[in-house]
C-alpha positions as CSV (number, residue, x, y, z in Angstrom):
1,M,145.2,75.4,6.1
2,L,146.8,72.8,5.0
3,T,149.5,74.0,2.3
4,D,151.7,70.7,0.5
5,S,155.4,72.6,-0.9
6,P,156.6,69.3,-2.2
7,G,160.4,69.2,-1.9
8,L,161.0,72.8,-0.1
9,A,163.0,72.4,3.1
10,P,161.1,73.5,7.0
11,E,163.1,76.7,6.1
12,E,162.0,77.8,2.9
13,V,158.2,76.6,3.6
14,E,158.2,79.1,7.2
15,Q,160.2,81.4,4.4
16,F,158.1,81.4,1.2
17,V,154.6,80.2,2.9
18,T,154.0,79.4,6.2
19,F,154.8,83.3,7.2
20,P,153.0,85.3,4.5
21,V,149.9,82.9,5.1
22,E,150.5,84.2,8.8
23,T,150.9,87.7,7.6
24,A,147.5,88.0,5.8
25,V,145.6,85.9,8.0
26,S,146.4,88.4,11.0
27,G,145.1,91.2,9.7
28,L,141.9,89.5,9.4
29,P,139.2,91.1,12.2
30,R,138.1,89.3,15.3
31,V,141.3,86.2,14.9
32,E,142.0,85.0,18.5
33,Q,145.3,82.7,18.0
34,I,147.3,82.1,14.5
35,R,149.3,78.5,15.4
36,S,151.4,77.1,12.3
37,L,153.3,74.1,11.7
38,T,156.1,73.8,9.6
39,R,157.1,70.4,7.9
40,F,159.2,69.6,5.4
41,G,157.1,70.3,2.4
42,L,154.1,71.2,4.3
43,S,152.6,74.1,6.2
44,V,150.0,74.0,8.7
45,V,148.3,77.2,9.9
46,T,145.4,77.2,12.2
47,V,143.5,79.6,12.7
48,V,141.0,80.6,15.7
49,F,138.5,83.7,15.4
50,E,136.6,85.0,18.5
51,E,133.4,84.7,17.8
52,G,132.3,81.4,18.0
53,S,132.4,81.3,22.1
54,T,130.2,84.5,21.9
55,D,128.2,83.2,19.7
56,V,127.7,80.2,22.1
57,I,127.2,83.0,25.0
58,G,125.3,84.1,23.0
59,F,122.2,81.7,22.5
60,L,122.7,79.7,25.9
61,P,120.0,82.6,27.7
62,M,118.0,80.6,24.9
63,A,118.5,77.2,24.9
64,I,117.4,76.9,29.4
65,S,114.2,79.3,29.2
66,A,111.6,78.5,30.5
67,S,109.4,81.3,29.6
68,A,106.8,81.3,26.8
69,G,108.2,80.4,23.3
70,A,110.6,78.7,24.9
71,E,109.6,75.0,22.8
72,V,110.4,76.7,19.9
73,Q,113.6,79.0,20.8
74,R,115.2,76.0,23.0
75,P,115.8,73.1,20.3
76,L,117.5,76.0,17.4
77,A,119.7,77.5,20.3
78,T,120.4,73.5,21.3
79,V,121.6,72.7,17.5
80,V,123.6,76.2,17.3
81,I,126.1,75.6,19.8
82,G,125.9,71.9,19.8
83,G,127.0,72.8,15.9
84,L,129.8,75.6,17.8
85,V,131.6,73.4,20.1
86,T,131.6,70.5,17.7
87,A,132.4,72.6,14.7
88,T,135.7,74.0,16.9
89,A,136.4,70.4,18.1
90,L,136.7,69.1,15.0
91,T,139.0,72.1,14.1
92,L,141.0,72.2,16.7
93,L,141.3,68.4,17.4
94,V,140.4,66.0,14.9
95,L,141.8,67.5,11.8
96,P,145.5,68.4,13.1
97,A,145.8,64.9,13.9
98,V,144.4,64.0,10.4
99,Y,146.8,65.8,8.7
100,A,149.5,64.9,10.5
101,Q,148.7,61.2,9.8
102,V,147.5,61.9,5.9
103,G,151.1,63.8,6.0
104,G,152.9,61.2,7.3
105,A,151.9,58.8,5.1
106,S,152.3,60.8,1.8
107,R,155.8,61.6,3.2
108,D,156.6,57.5,4.2
109,A,154.7,56.3,0.2
110,S,157.4,58.8,-1.5
111,E,160.5,57.8,0.2
């Protein structure tokens, strides 16, 4: 979650934005990890749910199956696993980098 709070110091962003968001999200089921980054006027909270990894493990037998009906199940399982892995990689690696670039560019332009 990306929250823009223009004009607030990092301590204020942490107190009024980041901490309340972390507290609210920590009560959700199956939360594996909560990470946050607080900068001048910006709060980034990343929530990782454990559900994605269990789904991939659950679809693995379908993806490697050679039994009757596998010609229908294998493509579906492959697409689901690929989507989950891609979405996880984008969420954990690409989006934080994009937020850092966009946040840095917008702060540089306002100065």
